[in-house]
C-alpha positions as semicolon CSV with decimal commas, in nm:
position;residue;x (nm);y (nm);z (nm)
1;V;-0,419;1,795;-0,302
2;S;-0,363;2,079;-0,058
3;L;-0,606;2,289;0,141
4;K;-0,646;2,560;-0,125
5;E;-0,494;2,428;-0,447
6;T;-0,477;2,095;-0,627
7;H;-0,209;2,014;-0,884
8;I;-0,322;1,805;-1,180
9;C;-0,127;1,605;-1,436
10;V;-0,284;1,414;-1,727
11;V;-0,083;1,145;-1,907
12;D;-0,171;0,917;-2,199
13;E;-0,110;0,545;-2,245
14;T;0,246;0,611;-2,367
15;A;0,337;0,799;-2,042
16;K;0,346;1,131;-2,232
17;I;0,226;1,433;-2,035
18;V;-0,083;1,570;-2,207
19;W;-0,163;1,856;-1,969
20;Q;-0,046;1,997;-1,638
21;G;-0,196;2,269;-1,421
22;E;-0,356;2,357;-1,092
23;C;-0,696;2,461;-0,969
24;E;-0,898;2,528;-0,656
25;T;-0,950;2,227;-0,430
26;L;-1,310;2,162;-0,530
27;A;-1,456;1,866;-0,717
28;T;-1,625;2,101;-0,966
29;S;-1,298;2,284;-1,035
30;I;-1,108;1,958;-1,094
31;A;-1,388;1,833;-1,320
32;A;-1,372;2,155;-1,522
33;C;-0,996;2,110;-1,574
34;V;-1,026;1,755;-1,706
35;D;-1,350;1,817;-1,898
36;P;-1,170;1,872;-2,233
37;F;-1,053;1,510;-2,224
38;G;-1,409;1,384;-2,194
39;H;-1,469;1,008;-2,189
40;S;-1,104;0,926;-2,258
41;I;-1,026;0,954;-1,885
42;E;-0,970;0,607;-1,742
43;V;-0,895;0,690;-1,378
44;I;-0,829;0,987;-1,149
45;A;-0,590;0,904;-0,864
46;L;-0,604;1,094;-0,535
47;E;-0,350;1,031;-0,260
48;T;-0,490;0,957;0,087
49;G;-0,541;1,273;0,290
50;G;-0,787;1,474;0,492
51;Q;-0,993;1,580;0,189
52;S;-0,959;1,266;-0,023
53;S;-1,294;1,104;0,068
54;W;-1,485;1,427;0,014
55;L;-1,320;1,493;-0,324
56;Q;-1,365;1,135;-0,441
57;Q;-1,736;1,143;-0,363
58;G;-1,775;1,478;-0,539
59;L;-1,592;1,358;-0,851
60;R;-1,789;1,035;-0,865
61;D;-2,114;1,229;-0,834
62;L;-1,999;1,418;-1,145
63;G;-1,942;1,088;-1,329
64;L;-1,561;1,078;-1,303
65;P;-1,373;0,754;-1,212
66;A;-1,187;0,877;-0,902
67;V;-0,996;0,643;-0,671
68;I;-0,795;0,700;-0,353
69;V;-0,450;0,538;-0,354
70;D;-0,246;0,419;-0,057
71;A;-0,007;0,699;0,044
72;R;0,262;0,455;0,165
73;R;0,293;0,286;-0,171
74;A;0,271;0,618;-0,352
75;K;0,547;0,762;-0,133
76;A;0,774;0,470;-0,218
77;A;0,738;0,549;-0,589
78;L;0,747;0,928;-0,562
79;S;1,061;0,927;-0,342
80;C;1,267;0,823;-0,646
81;R;1,243;1,179;-0,777
82;L;1,523;1,420;-0,698
83;N;1,300;1,721;-0,626
84;K;0,987;1,696;-0,415
85;T;0,723;1,940;-0,544
86;D;0,345;1,925;-0,575
87;R;0,379;1,943;-0,952
88;N;0,616;1,644;-0,959
89;D;0,397;1,452;-0,717
90;A;0,095;1,504;-0,943
91;E;0,292;1,365;-1,239
92;G;0,408;1,069;-1,030
93;L;0,052;0,988;-0,926
94;A;-0,058;1,010;-1,289
95;Q;0,209;0,758;-1,389
96;L;0,102;0,530;-1,103
97;A;-0,255;0,551;-1,228
98;R;-0,139;0,467;-1,583
99;T;0,055;0,158;-1,476
100;R;-0,211;0,057;-1,219
101;W;0,071;0,011;-0,966
102;Y;-0,127;0,134;-0,671
103;R;-0,349;-0,003;-0,396
104;E;-0,695;0,147;-0,385
105;V;-0,818;0,266;-0,045
106;A;-1,186;0,235;0,036
107;A;-1,344;0,565;0,138
108;K;-1,564;0,556;0,446
109;S;-1,934;0,628;0,419
110;E;-2,072;0,964;0,529
111;N;-2,252;0,818;0,833
112;T;-1,932;0,644;0,942
113;R;-1,742;0,972;0,923
114;F;-2,004;1,139;1,145
115;V;-1,970;0,870;1,413
116;R;-1,594;0,882;1,372
117;S;-1,592;1,254;1,447
118;Q;-1,743;1,186;1,792
119;L;-1,488;0,913;1,867
120;L;-1,195;1,129;1,761
121;G;-1,333;1,425;1,955
122;R;-1,361;1,214;2,269
123;H;-1,011;1,072;2,218
124;L;-0,869;1,424;2,196
125;L;-1,055;1,538;2,508
126;V;-0,927;1,239;2,706
127;K;-0,572;1,329;2,601
128;Q;-0,627;1,691;2,708
129;L;-0,766;1,575;3,042
130;R;-0,457;1,366;3,101
131;D;-0,230;1,657;3,002
132;I;-0,408;1,895;3,242
133;Q;-0,382;1,651;3,532
134;N;-0,016;1,583;3,459
135;Q;0,053;1,957;3,447
136;I;-0,113;2,003;3,787
137;R;0,088;1,715;3,931
138;G;0,409;1,860;3,785
139;I;0,350;2,206;3,935
140;L;0,281;2,062;4,279
141;R;0,568;1,817;4,260
142;G;0,808;2,107;4,213
143;L;0,696;2,236;4,555
144;G;0,728;1,899;4,727
145;L;0,352;1,827;4,716
146;Q;0,264;1,476;4,606
147;V;-0,085;1,409;4,469
148;G;-0,038;1,032;4,475
149;R;-0,287;0,778;4,344
150;V;-0,637;0,920;4,352
151;S;-0,960;0,857;4,162
152;R;-1,100;1,102;3,907
153;M;-1,381;1,197;4,148
154;R;-1,140;1,269;4,434
155;F;-0,874;1,446;4,226
156;E;-0,998;1,804;4,270
157;A;-1,060;1,768;4,644
158;R;-0,709;1,629;4,682
159;I;-0,559;1,931;4,506
160;W;-0,740;2,177;4,733
161;E;-0,617;1,983;5,036
162;L;-0,257;2,006;4,921
163;I;-0,259;2,380;4,845
164;S;-0,451;2,485;5,158
165;D;-0,127;2,623;5,303
166;H;-0,015;2,778;4,971
167;P;-0,266;3,052;4,875
168;A;-0,036;3,175;4,597
169;L;-0,114;2,856;4,404
170;E;-0,491;2,910;4,409
171;P;-0,521;3,121;4,087
172;A;-0,333;2,868;3,871
173;M;-0,500;2,564;4,027
174;A;-0,847;2,720;4,008
175;A;-0,802;2,791;3,636
176;L;-0,670;2,444;3,554
177;L;-0,934;2,266;3,764
178;S;-1,209;2,471;3,600
179;V;-1,093;2,364;3,255
180;R;-1,064;2,006;3,382
181;R;-1,429;2,009;3,497
182;S;-1,538;2,139;3,158
183;V;-1,340;1,873;2,970
184;I;-1,486;1,595;3,188
185;A;-1,838;1,728;3,124
186;R;-1,783;1,723;2,746
187;I;-1,638;1,369;2,764
188;N;-1,948;1,256;2,955
189;D;-2,171;1,419;2,692
190;L;-1,996;1,231;2,413
191;D;-2,011;0,906;2,613
192;K;-2,389;0,943;2,641
193;S;-2,422;1,015;2,270
194;L;-2,209;0,714;2,174
195;S;-2,398;0,489;2,418
196;Q;-2,726;0,594;2,256
197;L;-2,588;0,500;1,915
198;C;-2,499;0,154;2,046
199;K;-2,837;0,100;2,211
200;G;-3,012;0,158;1,880
201;S;-2,789;-0,082;1,684
202;E;-2,848;-0,458;1,668
203;L;-2,493;-0,502;1,533
204;C;-2,344;-0,324;1,837
205;R;-2,546;-0,545;2,070
206;R;-2,399;-0,857;1,910
207;L;-2,043;-0,724;1,907
208;M;-2,067;-0,621;2,271
209;S;-2,146;-0,981;2,364
210;V;-1,767;-1,031;2,336
211;P;-1,599;-0,992;2,678
212;G;-1,406;-0,668;2,715
213;V;-1,589;-0,501;2,426
214;G;-1,795;-0,195;2,520
215;P;-1,949;0,092;2,318
216;L;-1,616;0,264;2,245
217;V;-1,440;-0,052;2,128
218;C;-1,744;-0,155;1,928
219;L;-1,793;0,177;1,746
220;S;-1,422;0,232;1,682
221;F;-1,403;-0,113;1,520
222;I;-1,717;-0,061;1,310
223;T;-1,603;0,279;1,184
224;A;-1,252;0,149;1,107
225;I;-1,383;-0,141;0,896
226;D;-1,698;0,030;0,761
227;D;-1,775;-0,249;0,509
228;P;-1,690;-0,598;0,638
229;K;-1,740;-0,755;0,294
230;R;-1,417;-0,590;0,177
231;F;-1,229;-0,867;0,362
232;Q;-1,259;-1,219;0,226
233;K;-1,093;-1,363;0,538
234;S;-1,145;-1,251;0,896
235;S;-0,778;-1,328;0,962
236;S;-0,688;-1,030;0,738
237;I;-0,834;-0,783;0,989
238;G;-0,535;-0,805;1,222
239;A;-0,295;-0,700;0,945
240;Y;-0,532;-0,424;0,830
241;L;-0,530;-0,273;1,180
242;G;-0,153;-0,306;1,222
243;L;-0,163;-0,587;1,479
244;T;0,060;-0,832;1,292
245;P;0,444;-0,840;1,303
246;R;0,662;-0,684;1,036
247;I;0,857;-0,937;0,830
248;Y;1,188;-0,878;0,652
249;Q;1,309;-1,158;0,426
250;S;1,602;-1,145;0,187
251;G;1,800;-1,451;0,082
252;D;1,878;-1,653;0,394
253;T;1,776;-1,364;0,622
254;L;1,435;-1,375;0,786
255;R;1,345;-1,136;1,065
256;C;1,011;-1,106;1,237
257;G;0,983;-0,771;1,411
258;R;0,726;-0,583;1,615
259;I;0,372;-0,519;1,500
260;S;0,348;-0,288;1,200
261;K;0,108;-0,034;1,361
262;Y;-0,032;0,041;1,018
263;G;-0,399;0,111;0,976
264;D;-0,644;0,268;1,216
265;K;-0,466;0,382;1,533
266;L;-0,780;0,445;1,738
267;S;-0,932;0,103;1,675
268;R;-0,598;-0,068;1,746
269;H;-0,570;0,121;2,076
270;M;-0,925;0,031;2,176
271;L;-0,877;-0,337;2,095
272;Y;-0,558;-0,341;2,305
273;E;-0,750;-0,185;2,596
274;A;-1,026;-0,445;2,554
275;A;-0,766;-0,722;2,564
276;N;-0,618;-0,572;2,880
277;V;-0,961;-0,566;3,049
278;L;-1,029;-0,923;2,941
279;L;-0,701;-1,053;3,086
280;T;-0,683;-0,848;3,406
281;N;-1,043;-0,831;3,527
282;P;-1,058;-1,084;3,816
283;K;-1,439;-1,082;3,813
284;G;-1,463;-1,148;3,441
285;K;-1,663;-1,451;3,328
286;W;-1,464;-1,752;3,207
287;S;-1,434;-1,801;2,831
288;K;-1,218;-1,995;2,589
289;L;-1,074;-1,665;2,471
290;K;-0,966;-1,564;2,822
291;A;-0,822;-1,909;2,893
292;W;-0,622;-1,889;2,569
293;G;-0,497;-1,542;2,659
294;M;-0,392;-1,642;3,012
295;K;-0,185;-1,928;2,872
296;L;-0,012;-1,681;2,644
297;V;0,064;-1,454;2,941
298;Q;0,253;-1,738;3,107
299;K;0,429;-1,830;2,784
300;I;0,528;-1,498;2,621
301;G;0,452;-1,229;2,880
302;S;0,158;-1,000;2,943
303;K;0,237;-0,730;2,685
304;K;0,274;-0,964;2,388
305;A;-0,026;-1,162;2,510
306;R;-0,243;-0,849;2,509
307;V;-0,140;-0,776;2,150
308;A;-0,223;-1,135;2,049
309;V;-0,562;-1,118;2,223
310;A;-0,634;-0,782;2,057
311;R;-0,562;-0,941;1,719
312;K;-0,786;-1,236;1,810
313;L;-1,063;-0,997;1,914
314;S;-1,050;-0,824;1,575
315;V;-1,097;-1,159;1,401
316;I;-1,385;-1,259;1,630
317;L;-1,562;-0,923;1,588
318;H;-1,542;-0,945;1,209
319;R;-1,671;-1,301;1,210
320;I;-1,965;-1,208;1,434
321;W;-2,040;-0,913;1,204
322;M;-2,041;-1,133;0,893
323;D;-2,226;-1,432;1,038
324;G;-2,492;-1,246;1,236
325;T;-2,403;-1,448;1,549
326;E;-2,297;-1,369;1,905
327;F;-1,990;-1,458;2,108
328;S;-1,953;-1,823;2,208
329;W;-1,826;-1,851;2,566
330;G;-1,743;-2,222;2,547
331;N;-1,788;-2,496;2,805
332;K;-1,552;-2,469;3,101
333;E;-1,619;-2,823;3,218
334;V;-1,533;-2,970;2,878
335;A;-1,221;-2,752;2,853
336;A;-1,106;-2,865;3,195
């Protein structure tokens, strides 16, 4: 599947190619191409991509059995071919569909994608804000002017103080600071919108009973999981979000590496930030989770401890979601 064209390959149960071609990237166009095969179609495999969810929904609405397959596993199979072309990839996906050697990916619901768009938009704006501020700092640093540590509210005033004796810098700084103000305003608008979504959700209220979990962490987790019933065990959530170590085992060799970082990057980042807040906030309320995390800090270091707490948070959030409960703080006196 590409932006304009989609390559199609149809194979039978003996792996023989029945038909190959291409069409416009529309569900109706794909359906028209496979229509001559009628009810003999067992499955239509789409590789994960930006348009996969939309195409899958369109094909299913037309009564076709479309599934989205994991791109990592598909890549491992398709890389065996000498020449990498869209036509060859379509044939490879068809053979994967025939052998059923693929892992189906669950498509997110439409409402989840709408909420996700706000989270991703905010994430991009925060990155742009950081880039603008770093660019300003870099320009001034080249002239021997140090901004230093300063709050977001005081940043602009600090810049004007530094360039008061350098009028030639005013045009560039004025332009960058103007864009910075606009970006901050849009971030605040999205924060208000996301906070309103949380206020109207009973699920968000329960998830935010967990220390360190606010609206952004809550919504990023919900939109990453979408349907909690897909996971039989809450302990599987950590691996799904890429928070478990890679393992390589062959013969007598067994290596346990760093976390895989597979899965949803935004949710993993937010959970890590939540773990950091939980462990570093001196005014935070005591809980069994925080006590467990602080012991890990002393044992394995703060960075690994934050990853472990982030993984623990993912398990707790899923369990609260499934059970309809709230966070249990524990009894400090009994623990002592």
